ChimeraX commands (.cxc) that place a marker at each C-alpha (Angstrom):
marker #1 position 32.52,-43.18,198.72 radius 0.5
marker #1 position 29.59,-41.32,200.14 radius 0.5
marker #1 position 26.87,-40.88,197.60 radius 0.5
marker #1 position 23.32,-39.78,197.70 radius 0.5
marker #1 position 20.62,-42.20,196.21 radius 0.5
marker #1 position 17.48,-40.60,194.96 radius 0.5
marker #1 position 14.93,-39.98,197.80 radius 0.5
marker #1 position 12.26,-41.15,195.60 radius 0.5
marker #1 position 13.64,-44.63,195.45 radius 0.5
marker #1 position 12.99,-46.78,198.33 radius 0.5
marker #1 position 14.07,-50.30,197.06 radius 0.5
marker #1 position 16.75,-51.54,194.89 radius 0.5
marker #1 position 15.00,-53.82,192.39 radius 0.5
marker #1 position 17.75,-53.69,189.64 radius 0.5
marker #1 position 21.13,-55.45,189.58 radius 0.5
marker #1 position 23.82,-52.92,189.35 radius 0.5
marker #1 position 25.90,-55.34,187.18 radius 0.5
marker #1 position 23.59,-56.98,184.68 radius 0.5
marker #1 position 20.54,-54.87,185.18 radius 0.5
marker #1 position 18.32,-57.87,185.92 radius 0.5
marker #1 position 15.04,-56.69,187.63 radius 0.5
marker #1 position 13.69,-58.61,190.49 radius 0.5
marker #1 position 10.08,-59.00,191.09 radius 0.5
marker #1 position 9.21,-57.18,194.36 radius 0.5
marker #1 position 5.97,-59.28,194.73 radius 0.5
marker #1 position 7.98,-62.50,194.60 radius 0.5
marker #1 position 8.63,-63.18,198.33 radius 0.5
marker #1 position 10.72,-66.26,197.60 radius 0.5
marker #1 position 13.35,-64.07,195.86 radius 0.5
marker #1 position 14.35,-62.39,199.19 radius 0.5
marker #1 position 15.85,-63.21,202.54 radius 0.5
marker #1 position 15.63,-61.21,205.66 radius 0.5
marker #1 position 18.73,-60.53,207.59 radius 0.5
marker #1 position 19.25,-58.68,210.97 radius 0.5
marker #1 position 21.60,-55.68,211.36 radius 0.5
marker #1 position 24.71,-56.73,213.18 radius 0.5
marker #1 position 25.55,-53.32,214.73 radius 0.5
marker #1 position 24.41,-53.25,218.28 radius 0.5
marker #1 position 22.57,-49.82,218.00 radius 0.5
marker #1 position 20.29,-51.36,215.23 radius 0.5
marker #1 position 20.37,-54.85,216.15 radius 0.5
marker #1 position 16.66,-55.23,216.33 radius 0.5
marker #1 position 16.16,-54.01,212.80 radius 0.5
marker #1 position 15.97,-56.49,209.80 radius 0.5
marker #1 position 16.40,-55.76,206.18 radius 0.5
marker #1 position 15.67,-57.85,202.87 radius 0.5
marker #1 position 18.32,-58.85,200.50 radius 0.5
marker #1 position 18.15,-60.75,197.06 radius 0.5
marker #1 position 20.67,-62.46,194.76 radius 0.5
marker #1 position 20.55,-61.90,191.14 radius 0.5
marker #1 position 19.97,-65.17,189.47 radius 0.5
marker #1 position 22.03,-64.18,186.39 radius 0.5
marker #1 position 25.38,-62.83,187.80 radius 0.5
marker #1 position 24.93,-63.93,191.50 radius 0.5
marker #1 position 25.58,-60.46,192.74 radius 0.5
marker #1 position 23.65,-59.76,196.15 radius 0.5
marker #1 position 21.70,-56.50,196.67 radius 0.5
marker #1 position 20.20,-54.89,199.78 radius 0.5
marker #1 position 16.61,-54.19,198.90 radius 0.5
marker #1 position 15.93,-51.34,201.35 radius 0.5
marker #1 position 17.24,-47.98,200.79 radius 0.5
marker #1 position 17.94,-46.20,204.03 radius 0.5
marker #1 position 19.43,-42.97,205.32 radius 0.5
marker #1 position 23.00,-44.15,205.68 radius 0.5
marker #1 position 24.22,-41.18,207.57 radius 0.5
marker #1 position 21.79,-42.35,210.31 radius 0.5
marker #1 position 23.42,-45.71,210.45 radius 0.5
marker #1 position 27.04,-44.60,210.15 radius 0.5
marker #1 position 26.63,-42.35,213.07 radius 0.5
marker #1 position 26.93,-45.32,215.32 radius 0.5
marker #1 position 29.33,-47.44,213.21 radius 0.5
marker #1 position 31.64,-49.17,215.86 radius 0.5
marker #1 position 34.77,-49.40,213.56 radius 0.5
marker #1 position 35.14,-45.68,213.92 radius 0.5
marker #1 position 35.92,-46.09,217.60 radius 0.5
marker #1 position 38.73,-48.71,216.97 radius 0.5
marker #1 position 42.40,-48.27,218.08 radius 0.5
marker #1 position 45.50,-49.60,216.56 radius 0.5
marker #1 position 45.85,-52.56,218.91 radius 0.5
marker #1 position 48.19,-55.38,218.75 radius 0.5
marker #1 position 45.58,-57.51,216.98 radius 0.5
marker #1 position 45.50,-54.99,214.10 radius 0.5
marker #1 position 49.27,-54.90,213.98 radius 0.5
marker #1 position 49.09,-58.60,213.36 radius 0.5
marker #1 position 46.41,-58.78,210.68 radius 0.5
marker #1 position 47.65,-55.54,209.07 radius 0.5
marker #1 position 50.91,-57.17,208.42 radius 0.5
marker #1 position 49.04,-59.75,206.13 radius 0.5
marker #1 position 47.42,-56.87,204.32 radius 0.5
marker #1 position 50.77,-54.99,203.80 radius 0.5
marker #1 position 52.20,-58.14,202.30 radius 0.5
marker #1 position 49.42,-58.29,199.76 radius 0.5
marker #1 position 50.74,-54.86,198.59 radius 0.5
marker #1 position 54.61,-55.53,198.96 radius 0.5
marker #1 position 54.01,-58.67,196.79 radius 0.5
marker #1 position 53.52,-56.35,194.04 radius 0.5
marker #1 position 56.32,-54.04,194.58 radius 0.5
marker #1 position 54.96,-51.56,197.12 radius 0.5
marker #1 position 57.80,-49.91,199.11 radius 0.5
marker #1 position 58.77,-46.97,201.25 radius 0.5
marker #1 position 59.54,-44.94,198.20 radius 0.5
marker #1 position 55.97,-45.29,196.81 radius 0.5
marker #1 position 52.80,-43.12,197.46 radius 0.5
marker #1 position 49.71,-44.98,198.65 radius 0.5
marker #1 position 46.05,-43.84,199.28 radius 0.5
marker #1 position 43.90,-45.93,201.52 radius 0.5
marker #1 position 40.37,-44.86,200.14 radius 0.5
marker #1 position 37.87,-45.56,202.85 radius 0.5
marker #1 position 40.33,-45.61,205.69 radius 0.5
marker #1 position 37.65,-45.05,208.33 radius 0.5
marker #1 position 37.58,-42.04,210.66 radius 0.5
marker #1 position 40.72,-43.22,212.47 radius 0.5
marker #1 position 42.93,-44.36,209.51 radius 0.5
marker #1 position 44.31,-47.41,211.30 radius 0.5
marker #1 position 46.12,-49.00,208.24 radius 0.5
marker #1 position 47.64,-45.60,207.35 radius 0.5
marker #1 position 48.78,-45.32,210.98 radius 0.5
marker #1 position 50.29,-48.81,210.69 radius 0.5
marker #1 position 52.22,-48.04,207.59 radius 0.5
marker #1 position 53.62,-44.70,208.86 radius 0.5
marker #1 position 54.83,-46.57,212.00 radius 0.5
marker #1 position 56.89,-48.73,209.67 radius 0.5
marker #1 position 58.35,-46.02,207.54 radius 0.5
marker #1 position 56.10,-45.67,204.77 radius 0.5
marker #1 position 55.90,-41.93,204.95 radius 0.5
marker #1 position 54.03,-41.15,201.78 radius 0.5
marker #1 position 50.76,-42.89,202.80 radius 0.5
marker #1 position 47.50,-40.97,202.91 radius 0.5
marker #1 position 44.01,-41.77,203.92 radius 0.5
marker #1 position 40.51,-40.58,202.99 radius 0.5
marker #1 position 37.10,-41.47,204.16 radius 0.5
marker #1 position 33.91,-39.61,203.12 radius 0.5
marker #1 position 32.38,-40.32,206.51 radius 0.5
marker #1 position 35.35,-38.98,208.54 radius 0.5
marker #1 position 35.51,-35.47,209.90 radius 0.5
marker #1 position 36.84,-32.96,207.41 radius 0.5
marker #1 position 39.65,-31.82,209.82 radius 0.5
marker #1 position 40.74,-35.52,209.82 radius 0.5
marker #1 position 40.76,-38.25,207.22 radius 0.5
marker #1 position 37.71,-36.73,205.59 radius 0.5
marker #1 position 39.64,-33.79,204.26 radius 0.5
marker #1 position 39.01,-33.55,200.35 radius 0.5
marker #1 position 42.27,-31.89,199.84 radius 0.5
marker #1 position 43.97,-35.26,200.40 radius 0.5
marker #1 position 42.72,-36.26,196.90 radius 0.5
marker #1 position 44.13,-33.30,195.16 radius 0.5
marker #1 position 47.69,-34.07,196.16 radius 0.5
marker #1 position 48.35,-35.76,192.79 radius 0.5
marker #1 position 48.12,-39.23,191.47 radius 0.5
marker #1 position 49.18,-42.30,193.61 radius 0.5
marker #1 position 51.44,-45.35,192.84 radius 0.5
marker #1 position 49.14,-47.48,194.91 radius 0.5
marker #1 position 45.57,-47.40,195.99 radius 0.5
marker #1 position 43.95,-49.60,198.52 radius 0.5
marker #1 position 40.14,-49.78,198.72 radius 0.5
marker #1 position 39.37,-52.44,201.52 radius 0.5
marker #1 position 35.64,-53.00,202.35 radius 0.5
marker #1 position 34.40,-49.99,200.40 radius 0.5
marker #1 position 32.92,-50.93,197.04 radius 0.5
marker #1 position 30.05,-52.87,198.77 radius 0.5
marker #1 position 28.98,-49.69,200.60 radius 0.5
marker #1 position 28.35,-47.46,197.60 radius 0.5
marker #1 position 25.46,-47.22,195.34 radius 0.5
marker #1 position 27.18,-47.00,192.04 radius 0.5
marker #1 position 30.47,-48.98,191.59 radius 0.5
marker #1 position 31.32,-47.39,188.26 radius 0.5
marker #1 position 31.27,-43.89,189.71 radius 0.5
marker #1 position 33.63,-45.05,192.62 radius 0.5
marker #1 position 36.15,-46.92,190.45 radius 0.5
marker #1 position 36.13,-43.94,187.93 radius 0.5
marker #1 position 37.07,-41.70,190.79 radius 0.5
marker #1 position 39.78,-44.12,191.97 radius 0.5
marker #1 position 41.04,-44.53,188.35 radius 0.5
marker #1 position 41.46,-40.58,188.22 radius 0.5
marker #1 position 43.68,-40.88,191.48 radius 0.5
marker #1 position 45.79,-43.71,190.28 radius 0.5
marker #1 position 49.06,-43.13,188.54 radius 0.5
marker #1 position 49.64,-44.86,184.96 radius 0.5
marker #1 position 51.05,-48.20,185.67 radius 0.5
marker #1 position 49.83,-48.14,189.24 radius 0.5
marker #1 position 48.28,-50.74,191.28 radius 0.5
marker #1 position 44.87,-50.83,193.04 radius 0.5
marker #1 position 43.97,-53.46,195.68 radius 0.5
marker #1 position 40.09,-53.96,196.25 radius 0.5
marker #1 position 39.02,-56.18,198.97 radius 0.5
marker #1 position 35.42,-57.03,199.43 radius 0.5
marker #1 position 32.95,-59.79,200.57 radius 0.5
marker #1 position 32.50,-62.69,198.01 radius 0.5
marker #1 position 28.92,-62.93,197.08 radius 0.5
marker #1 position 29.48,-66.46,195.63 radius 0.5
marker #1 position 30.34,-67.88,199.12 radius 0.5
marker #1 position 27.53,-66.24,201.17 radius 0.5
marker #1 position 24.63,-68.25,202.10 radius 0.5
marker #1 position 21.43,-66.33,202.11 radius 0.5
marker #1 position 19.46,-69.21,203.60 radius 0.5
marker #1 position 21.02,-68.81,207.01 radius 0.5
marker #1 position 20.60,-65.23,208.35 radius 0.5
marker #1 position 20.84,-66.65,211.77 radius 0.5
marker #1 position 24.54,-67.52,211.36 radius 0.5
marker #1 position 27.13,-64.85,212.07 radius 0.5
marker #1 position 29.35,-66.49,209.51 radius 0.5
marker #1 position 26.92,-64.97,206.99 radius 0.5
marker #1 position 25.08,-62.09,208.57 radius 0.5
marker #1 position 28.48,-60.42,209.45 radius 0.5
marker #1 position 29.45,-60.22,205.67 radius 0.5
marker #1 position 25.85,-59.53,204.37 radius 0.5
marker #1 position 26.07,-56.78,206.82 radius 0.5
marker #1 position 22.63,-55.04,206.22 radius 0.5
marker #1 position 22.05,-52.14,205.61 radius 0.5
marker #1 position 25.54,-50.99,205.12 radius 0.5
marker #1 position 26.45,-53.33,202.31 radius 0.5
marker #1 position 24.39,-52.29,199.44 radius 0.5
marker #1 position 25.82,-54.63,196.61 radius 0.5
marker #1 position 28.12,-57.58,197.07 radius 0.5
marker #1 position 29.97,-58.91,194.12 radius 0.5
marker #1 position 31.45,-62.13,192.85 radius 0.5
marker #1 position 35.03,-62.40,191.61 radius 0.5
marker #1 position 33.63,-62.24,188.00 radius 0.5
marker #1 position 31.61,-59.18,188.53 radius 0.5
marker #1 position 34.27,-57.48,190.27 radius 0.5
marker #1 position 36.86,-58.15,187.38 radius 0.5
marker #1 position 34.38,-56.93,185.04 radius 0.5
marker #1 position 34.02,-53.57,186.86 radius 0.5
marker #1 position 37.98,-53.11,186.94 radius 0.5
marker #1 position 38.12,-54.12,183.31 radius 0.5
marker #1 position 35.47,-51.44,182.54 radius 0.5
marker #1 position 38.15,-48.81,183.91 radius 0.5
marker #1 position 40.89,-50.45,181.60 radius 0.5
marker #1 position 42.45,-52.18,184.58 radius 0.5
marker #1 position 44.09,-55.64,184.22 radius 0.5
marker #1 position 43.46,-58.19,187.13 radius 0.5
marker #1 position 46.94,-59.45,188.00 radius 0.5
marker #1 position 46.21,-61.33,191.32 radius 0.5
marker #1 position 43.47,-62.75,193.29 radius 0.5
marker #1 position 43.22,-63.49,197.00 radius 0.5
marker #1 position 40.54,-65.86,197.94 radius 0.5
marker #1 position 40.07,-64.83,201.46 radius 0.5
marker #1 position 40.17,-61.67,203.72 radius 0.5
marker #1 position 43.48,-60.39,204.97 radius 0.5
marker #1 position 42.25,-60.98,208.52 radius 0.5
marker #1 position 41.67,-64.75,207.66 radius 0.5
marker #1 position 45.05,-66.21,208.88 radius 0.5
marker #1 position 46.30,-69.58,210.10 radius 0.5
marker #1 position 47.36,-67.89,213.39 radius 0.5
marker #1 position 45.44,-68.95,216.52 radius 0.5
marker #1 position 42.08,-67.12,216.65 radius 0.5
marker #1 position 42.91,-64.79,213.73 radius 0.5
marker #1 position 40.40,-66.31,211.30 radius 0.5
marker #1 position 36.86,-65.62,210.15 radius 0.5
marker #1 position 35.32,-68.63,211.67 radius 0.5
marker #1 position 36.83,-67.91,215.09 radius 0.5
marker #1 position 35.65,-64.26,214.91 radius 0.5
marker #1 position 32.14,-65.33,214.10 radius 0.5
marker #1 position 31.93,-67.87,216.96 radius 0.5
marker #1 position 33.41,-65.21,219.42 radius 0.5
marker #1 position 30.69,-62.70,218.31 radius 0.5
marker #1 position 28.03,-65.46,218.93 radius 0.5
marker #1 position 29.16,-65.86,222.52 radius 0.5
marker #1 position 27.94,-62.27,223.32 radius 0.5
marker #1 position 24.98,-60.29,221.69 radius 0.5
marker #1 position 25.80,-61.23,218.15 radius 0.5
marker #1 position 26.89,-57.70,217.15 radius 0.5
marker #1 position 29.94,-56.78,215.29 radius 0.5
marker #1 position 30.64,-54.23,218.01 radius 0.5
marker #1 position 32.04,-57.09,220.10 radius 0.5
marker #1 position 35.05,-57.26,217.79 radius 0.5
marker #1 position 36.11,-53.80,218.55 radius 0.5
marker #1 position 35.91,-53.89,222.29 radius 0.5
marker #1 position 38.59,-55.45,224.67 radius 0.5
marker #1 position 39.05,-59.12,224.02 radius 0.5
marker #1 position 37.23,-61.13,226.78 radius 0.5
marker #1 position 39.76,-64.05,226.96 radius 0.5
marker #1 position 38.03,-65.83,229.85 radius 0.5
marker #1 position 34.69,-66.19,228.04 radius 0.5
marker #1 position 36.52,-67.19,224.77 radius 0.5
marker #1 position 38.51,-70.01,226.55 radius 0.5
marker #1 position 35.37,-71.63,228.04 radius 0.5
marker #1 position 33.90,-72.25,224.62 radius 0.5
marker #1 position 34.91,-75.55,223.01 radius 0.5
marker #1 position 33.55,-74.32,219.61 radius 0.5
marker #1 position 35.75,-71.13,219.92 radius 0.5
marker #1 position 38.74,-73.06,220.61 radius 0.5
marker #1 position 38.14,-75.39,217.79 radius 0.5
marker #1 position 37.75,-72.72,215.22 radius 0.5
marker #1 position 40.66,-70.76,216.69 radius 0.5
marker #1 position 42.76,-73.58,215.82 radius 0.5
marker #1 position 41.27,-75.09,212.76 radius 0.5
marker #1 position 39.08,-72.15,211.41 radius 0.5
marker #1 position 41.58,-71.04,208.65 radius 0.5
marker #1 position 41.48,-74.51,206.99 radius 0.5
marker #1 position 37.59,-74.62,207.50 radius 0.5
marker #1 position 37.08,-71.14,206.09 radius 0.5
marker #1 position 34.13,-70.25,203.99 radius 0.5
marker #1 position 36.17,-67.94,202.02 radius 0.5
marker #1 position 33.68,-65.12,202.57 radius 0.5
marker #1 position 36.02,-62.42,201.48 radius 0.5
marker #1 position 38.20,-61.82,198.65 radius 0.5
marker #1 position 40.62,-59.11,197.15 radius 0.5
marker #1 position 41.71,-58.40,193.57 radius 0.5
marker #1 position 44.98,-56.62,192.59 radius 0.5
marker #1 position 44.55,-54.59,189.48 radius 0.5
marker #1 position 46.99,-52.71,187.40 radius 0.5
marker #1 position 46.26,-49.62,185.41 radius 0.5
marker #1 position 47.83,-49.55,181.82 radius 0.5
marker #1 position 50.64,-47.06,181.20 radius 0.5
marker link #1:1,2 radius 0.2
marker link #1:2,3 radius 0.2
marker link #1:3,4 radius 0.2
marker link #1:4,5 radius 0.2
marker link #1:5,6 radius 0.2
marker link #1:6,7 radius 0.2
marker link #1:7,8 radius 0.2
marker link #1:8,9 radius 0.2
marker link #1:9,10 radius 0.2
marker link #1:10,11 radius 0.2
marker link #1:11,12 radius 0.2
marker link #1:12,13 radius 0.2
marker link #1:13,14 radius 0.2
marker link #1:14,15 radius 0.2
marker link #1:15,16 radius 0.2
marker link #1:16,17 radius 0.2
marker link #1:17,18 radius 0.2
marker link #1:18,19 radius 0.2
marker link #1:19,20 radius 0.2
marker link #1:20,21 radius 0.2
marker link #1:21,22 radius 0.2
marker link #1:22,23 radius 0.2
marker link #1:23,24 radius 0.2
marker link #1:24,25 radius 0.2
marker link #1:25,26 radius 0.2
marker link #1:26,27 radius 0.2
marker link #1:27,28 radius 0.2
marker link #1:28,29 radius 0.2
marker link #1:29,30 radius 0.2
marker link #1:30,31 radius 0.2
marker link #1:31,32 radius 0.2
marker link #1:32,33 radius 0.2
marker link #1:33,34 radius 0.2
marker link #1:34,35 radius 0.2
marker link #1:35,36 radius 0.2
marker link #1:36,37 radius 0.2
marker link #1:37,38 radius 0.2
marker link #1:38,39 radius 0.2
marker link #1:39,40 radius 0.2
marker link #1:40,41 radius 0.2
marker link #1:41,42 radius 0.2
marker link #1:42,43 radius 0.2
marker link #1:43,44 radius 0.2
marker link #1:44,45 radius 0.2
marker link #1:45,46 radius 0.2
marker link #1:46,47 radius 0.2
marker link #1:47,48 radius 0.2
marker link #1:48,49 radius 0.2
marker link #1:49,50 radius 0.2
marker link #1:50,51 radius 0.2
marker link #1:51,52 radius 0.2
marker link #1:52,53 radius 0.2
marker link #1:53,54 radius 0.2
marker link #1:54,55 radius 0.2
marker link #1:55,56 radius 0.2
marker link #1:56,57 radius 0.2
marker link #1:57,58 radius 0.2
marker link #1:58,59 radius 0.2
marker link #1:59,60 radius 0.2
marker link #1:60,61 radius 0.2
marker link #1:61,62 radius 0.2
marker link #1:62,63 radius 0.2
marker link #1:63,64 radius 0.2
marker link #1:64,65 radius 0.2
marker link #1:65,66 radius 0.2
marker link #1:66,67 radius 0.2
marker link #1:67,68 radius 0.2
marker link #1:68,69 radius 0.2
marker link #1:69,70 radius 0.2
marker link #1:70,71 radius 0.2
marker link #1:71,72 radius 0.2
marker link #1:72,73 radius 0.2
marker link #1:73,74 radius 0.2
marker link #1:74,75 radius 0.2
marker link #1:75,76 radius 0.2
marker link #1:76,77 radius 0.2
marker link #1:77,78 radius 0.2
marker link #1:78,79 radius 0.2
marker link #1:79,80 radius 0.2
marker link #1:80,81 radius 0.2
marker link #1:81,82 radius 0.2
marker link #1:82,83 radius 0.2
marker link #1:83,84 radius 0.2
marker link #1:84,85 radius 0.2
marker link #1:85,86 radius 0.2
marker link #1:86,87 radius 0.2
marker link #1:87,88 radius 0.2
marker link #1:88,89 radius 0.2
marker link #1:89,90 radius 0.2
marker link #1:90,91 radius 0.2
marker link #1:91,92 radius 0.2
marker link #1:92,93 radius 0.2
marker link #1:93,94 radius 0.2
marker link #1:94,95 radius 0.2
marker link #1:95,96 radius 0.2
marker link #1:96,97 radius 0.2
marker link #1:97,98 radius 0.2
marker link #1:98,99 radius 0.2
marker link #1:99,100 radius 0.2
marker link #1:100,101 radius 0.2
marker link #1:101,102 radius 0.2
marker link #1:102,103 radius 0.2
marker link #1:103,104 radius 0.2
marker link #1:104,105 radius 0.2
marker link #1:105,106 radius 0.2
marker link #1:106,107 radius 0.2
marker link #1:107,108 radius 0.2
marker link #1:108,109 radius 0.2
marker link #1:109,110 radius 0.2
marker link #1:110,111 radius 0.2
marker link #1:111,112 radius 0.2
marker link #1:112,113 radius 0.2
marker link #1:113,114 radius 0.2
marker link #1:114,115 radius 0.2
marker link #1:115,116 radius 0.2
marker link #1:116,117 radius 0.2
marker link #1:117,118 radius 0.2
marker link #1:118,119 radius 0.2
marker link #1:119,120 radius 0.2
marker link #1:120,121 radius 0.2
marker link #1:121,122 radius 0.2
marker link #1:122,123 radius 0.2
marker link #1:123,124 radius 0.2
marker link #1:124,125 radius 0.2
marker link #1:125,126 radius 0.2
marker link #1:126,127 radius 0.2
marker link #1:127,128 radius 0.2
marker link #1:128,129 radius 0.2
marker link #1:129,130 radius 0.2
marker link #1:130,131 radius 0.2
marker link #1:131,132 radius 0.2
marker link #1:132,133 radius 0.2
marker link #1:133,134 radius 0.2
marker link #1:134,135 radius 0.2
marker link #1:135,136 radius 0.2
marker link #1:136,137 radius 0.2
marker link #1:137,138 radius 0.2
marker link #1:138,139 radius 0.2
marker link #1:139,140 radius 0.2
marker link #1:140,141 radius 0.2
marker link #1:141,142 radius 0.2
marker link #1:142,143 radius 0.2
marker link #1:143,144 radius 0.2
marker link #1:144,145 radius 0.2
marker link #1:145,146 radius 0.2
marker link #1:146,147 radius 0.2
marker link #1:147,148 radius 0.2
marker link #1:148,149 radius 0.2
marker link #1:149,150 radius 0.2
marker link #1:150,151 radius 0.2
marker link #1:151,152 radius 0.2
marker link #1:152,153 radius 0.2
marker link #1:153,154 radius 0.2
marker link #1:154,155 radius 0.2
marker link #1:155,156 radius 0.2
marker link #1:156,157 radius 0.2
marker link #1:157,158 radius 0.2
marker link #1:158,159 radius 0.2
marker link #1:159,160 radius 0.2
marker link #1:160,161 radius 0.2
marker link #1:161,162 radius 0.2
marker link #1:162,163 radius 0.2
marker link #1:163,164 radius 0.2
marker link #1:164,165 radius 0.2
marker link #1:165,166 radius 0.2
marker link #1:166,167 radius 0.2
marker link #1:167,168 radius 0.2
marker link #1:168,169 radius 0.2
marker link #1:169,170 radius 0.2
marker link #1:170,171 radius 0.2
marker link #1:171,172 radius 0.2
marker link #1:172,173 radius 0.2
marker link #1:173,174 radius 0.2
marker link #1:174,175 radius 0.2
marker link #1:175,176 radius 0.2
marker link #1:176,177 radius 0.2
marker link #1:177,178 radius 0.2
marker link #1:178,179 radius 0.2
marker link #1:179,180 radius 0.2
marker link #1:180,181 radius 0.2
marker link #1:181,182 radius 0.2
marker link #1:182,183 radius 0.2
marker link #1:183,184 radius 0.2
marker link #1:184,185 radius 0.2
marker link #1:185,186 radius 0.2
marker link #1:186,187 radius 0.2
marker link #1:187,188 radius 0.2
marker link #1:188,189 radius 0.2
marker link #1:189,190 radius 0.2
marker link #1:190,191 radius 0.2
marker link #1:191,192 radius 0.2
marker link #1:192,193 radius 0.2
marker link #1:193,194 radius 0.2
marker link #1:194,195 radius 0.2
marker link #1:195,196 radius 0.2
marker link #1:196,197 radius 0.2
marker link #1:197,198 radius 0.2
marker link #1:198,199 radius 0.2
marker link #1:199,200 radius 0.2
marker link #1:200,201 radius 0.2
marker link #1:201,202 radius 0.2
marker link #1:202,203 radius 0.2
marker link #1:203,204 radius 0.2
marker link #1:204,205 radius 0.2
marker link #1:205,206 radius 0.2
marker link #1:206,207 radius 0.2
marker link #1:207,208 radius 0.2
marker link #1:208,209 radius 0.2
marker link #1:209,210 radius 0.2
marker link #1:210,211 radius 0.2
marker link #1:211,212 radius 0.2
marker link #1:212,213 radius 0.2
marker link #1:213,214 radius 0.2
marker link #1:214,215 radius 0.2
marker link #1:215,216 radius 0.2
marker link #1:216,217 radius 0.2
marker link #1:217,218 radius 0.2
marker link #1:218,219 radius 0.2
marker link #1:219,220 radius 0.2
marker link #1:220,221 radius 0.2
marker link #1:221,222 radius 0.2
marker link #1:222,223 radius 0.2
marker link #1:223,224 radius 0.2
marker link #1:224,225 radius 0.2
marker link #1:225,226 radius 0.2
marker link #1:226,227 radius 0.2
marker link #1:227,228 radius 0.2
marker link #1:228,229 radius 0.2
marker link #1:229,230 radius 0.2
marker link #1:230,231 radius 0.2
marker link #1:231,232 radius 0.2
marker link #1:232,233 radius 0.2
marker link #1:233,234 radius 0.2
marker link #1:234,235 radius 0.2
marker link #1:235,236 radius 0.2
marker link #1:236,237 radius 0.2
marker link #1:237,238 radius 0.2
marker link #1:238,239 radius 0.2
marker link #1:239,240 radius 0.2
marker link #1:240,241 radius 0.2
marker link #1:241,242 radius 0.2
marker link #1:242,243 radius 0.2
marker link #1:243,244 radius 0.2
marker link #1:244,245 radius 0.2
marker link #1:245,246 radius 0.2
marker link #1:246,247 radius 0.2
marker link #1:247,248 radius 0.2
marker link #1:248,249 radius 0.2
marker link #1:249,250 radius 0.2
marker link #1:250,251 radius 0.2
marker link #1:251,252 radius 0.2
marker link #1:252,253 radius 0.2
marker link #1:253,254 radius 0.2
marker link #1:254,255 radius 0.2
marker link #1:255,256 radius 0.2
marker link #1:256,257 radius 0.2
marker link #1:257,258 radius 0.2
marker link #1:258,259 radius 0.2
marker link #1:259,260 radius 0.2
marker link #1:260,261 radius 0.2
marker link #1:261,262 radius 0.2
marker link #1:262,263 radius 0.2
marker link #1:263,264 radius 0.2
marker link #1:264,265 radius 0.2
marker link #1:265,266 radius 0.2
marker link #1:266,267 radius 0.2
marker link #1:267,268 radius 0.2
marker link #1:268,269 radius 0.2
marker link #1:269,270 radius 0.2
marker link #1:270,271 radius 0.2
marker link #1:271,272 radius 0.2
marker link #1:272,273 radius 0.2
marker link #1:273,274 radius 0.2
marker link #1:274,275 radius 0.2
marker link #1:275,276 radius 0.2
marker link #1:276,277 radius 0.2
marker link #1:277,278 radius 0.2
marker link #1:278,279 radius 0.2
marker link #1:279,280 radius 0.2
marker link #1:280,281 radius 0.2
marker link #1:281,282 radius 0.2
marker link #1:282,283 radius 0.2
marker link #1:283,284 radius 0.2
marker link #1:284,285 radius 0.2
marker link #1:285,286 radius 0.2
marker link #1:286,287 radius 0.2
marker link #1:287,288 radius 0.2
marker link #1:288,289 radius 0.2
marker link #1:289,290 radius 0.2
marker link #1:290,291 radius 0.2
marker link #1:291,292 radius 0.2
marker link #1:292,293 radius 0.2
marker link #1:293,294 radius 0.2
marker link #1:294,295 radius 0.2
marker link #1:295,296 radius 0.2
marker link #1:296,297 radius 0.2
marker link #1:297,298 radius 0.2
marker link #1:298,299 radius 0.2
marker link #1:299,300 radius 0.2
marker link #1:300,301 radius 0.2
marker link #1:301,302 radius 0.2
marker link #1:302,303 radius 0.2
marker link #1:303,304 radius 0.2
marker link #1:304,305 radius 0.2
view
């Protein structure tokens, strides 16, 4: 959800979950991470972990419109790679009854709505996408949210991008049908190491300054229960972390490190030749799923009837 933070606030010093307040003068409380988007790769930002609830927060408040203007995901196309990993995401939904007769909203679908395109190609005709950073003549059309309530809502890699999670989830609750299901996928703060900002396994998920708050399973379930939702399933890894050759987080991070370290590399044509010359990439392409850091998670909630 696109929201505006007060221009008078330049730092996030209070935990959005438990309201612990960090001391801005305590340098030991902060870690410094580089931006992993090529256009801003020389910029660095501080993050801190709440000692009470373990939620991670980006200290620096920035003009997000400036950074999203060059966000590489918005240029992605529905390649065969996405076809494979979106099958995994679709199965997380169909496990809980999602079918071609149901309506679905992909909230935060990106400017290109790749997962919506994937579903429509497979006969899920009543699927819709909305993203506040997309053009209004495309997936940024707010009238999409006025078409009624939805049986299923997907919010993948969204909640960590918004300032106030309660505002986002309240909005989604108003769009979800009674008895409906909502799947929220996001990084898992509990499994991110803030002591290694040099490793893509960590900085790709900390993802400053785009990720404002990163939650643990416990804090995300708390946020869902605040809306009256019941957590009914937990997935302890991202949908694109699979046992298929090369389709896992460790392999992706190793591949990124073969180039300039930016996440842009993932959205560019795959350079097979260079990947196959790296023994480390080949190792993680085979074994990375079983050596996963479980840096991502997803929780399926159900709204009461």
